C-alpha positions as a printed Julia matrix, in Angstrom:
111×3 Matrix{Float64}:
 -12.46  -55.21   -6.17
 -10.49  -53.11   -8.61
  -6.73  -53.3    -8.24
  -4.14  -51.34  -10.16
  -0.45  -52.12   -9.97
   2.12  -49.81  -11.54
   5.62  -50.89  -12.46
   8.57  -49.72  -14.5
   9.75  -46.71  -12.54
  13.36  -46.12  -11.63
  16.36  -43.85  -11.87
  17.4   -42.63  -15.29
  19.65  -39.91  -16.64
  18.23  -36.91  -18.43
  17.5   -37.79  -22.04
  16.79  -41.39  -21.18
  13.61  -43.43  -21.43
  11.35  -45.48  -19.2
   8.2   -47.46  -19.86
   5.62  -47.61  -17.11
   2.97  -50.3   -16.95
  -0.35  -50.4   -15.09
  -1.9   -53.82  -14.65
  -5.61  -53.79  -13.8
  -7.77  -56.5   -12.27
 -11.34  -56.7   -11.02
 -12.7   -54.51  -13.8
 -13.77  -54.83  -17.43
 -10.74  -52.82  -18.47
 -11.75  -52.24  -22.07
 -14.9   -50.32  -21.1
 -13.16  -47.54  -19.2
 -11.03  -44.54  -19.9
  -7.83  -44.49  -17.95
  -5.13  -41.97  -17.16
  -1.65  -41.43  -15.79
  -1.01  -38.71  -13.21
   2.13  -37.67  -11.42
   2.97  -35.91   -8.2
   6.3   -34.26   -7.54
   7.42  -33.37   -3.99
   5.6   -30.31   -2.72
   3.36  -30.13   -5.77
  -0.19  -31.1    -6.59
  -0.97  -34.25   -8.51
  -1.26  -33.44  -12.21
  -2.65  -35.19  -15.25
   0.04  -36.51  -17.58
  -1.9   -38.45  -20.21
  -5.36  -39.85  -20.79
  -6.65  -42.58  -23.08
 -10.29  -43.32  -23.75
 -11.87  -46.72  -24.18
 -11.86  -45.88  -27.88
  -8.09  -45.25  -27.86
  -8.24  -41.46  -28.17
  -5.37  -39.82  -26.32
  -4.61  -36.46  -24.75
  -1.46  -35.19  -23.08
  -0.29  -32.46  -20.78
   1.56  -29.78  -22.72
   4.7   -30.52  -20.72
   4.96  -34.07  -22.08
   3.57  -33.76  -25.61
   5.92  -35.25  -28.15
   7.9   -37.1   -25.47
   5.39  -39.41  -23.76
   3.01  -41.92  -25.33
   0.08  -43.54  -23.56
  -1.28  -46.85  -24.83
  -3.32  -49.78  -23.66
  -3.64  -53.5   -24.31
  -7.21  -54.48  -23.52
  -6.5   -58.19  -23.95
  -3.92  -57.99  -21.16
  -5.78  -55.41  -19.03
  -2.67  -53.26  -19.05
  -1.92  -49.66  -19.84
   1.47  -48.19  -20.62
   3.25  -44.87  -20.52
   6.33  -44.69  -22.75
   8.47  -41.8   -21.58
  11.28  -40.58  -23.82
  13.66  -37.62  -23.61
  13.15  -37.5   -19.88
  13.97  -34.32  -18.0
  14.75  -33.72  -14.32
  11.39  -31.97  -14.01
   9.68  -35.27  -14.88
  10.8   -36.61  -11.5
   7.68  -37.63   -9.59
   5.6   -40.52   -8.37
   3.49  -41.7   -11.29
   0.0   -43.11  -10.7
  -2.5   -44.79  -12.98
  -6.21  -44.39  -12.43
  -9.35  -45.98  -13.8
 -12.97  -45.68  -12.68
 -12.01  -43.63   -9.63
  -9.46  -46.15   -8.42
  -5.74  -45.46   -8.05
  -2.64  -47.56   -8.01
   0.07  -47.26   -5.38
   2.36  -45.29   -7.66
   5.82  -45.85   -9.04
   8.76  -43.5    -8.5
  10.49  -41.96  -11.5
  13.69  -40.06  -10.84
  15.55  -38.26  -13.62
  19.07  -37.11  -12.84
  20.68  -34.16  -14.59
């Protein structure tokens, strides 16, 4: 079955950077679009970034110019490079592909 495992979250000061990774198994990764979402306490889960199987990308307005989504189809892994982090980026970050979700990784940005 499809498994997604996120990693790379942590505590960082405002202005800092983190790189999240999402390792996929049980799926022909290269054939599918994938996306990163986040959910802050008391808020709905929201789309952060999306990348198609053809490498086209889209971003939420709140992260444009600061976050970069990418994927390595040979390693079945997707990434989310997050720069210039802000306290409002604090959330649990999830990757998703083909209707499946990872367990999430916590990102906390201190002011």
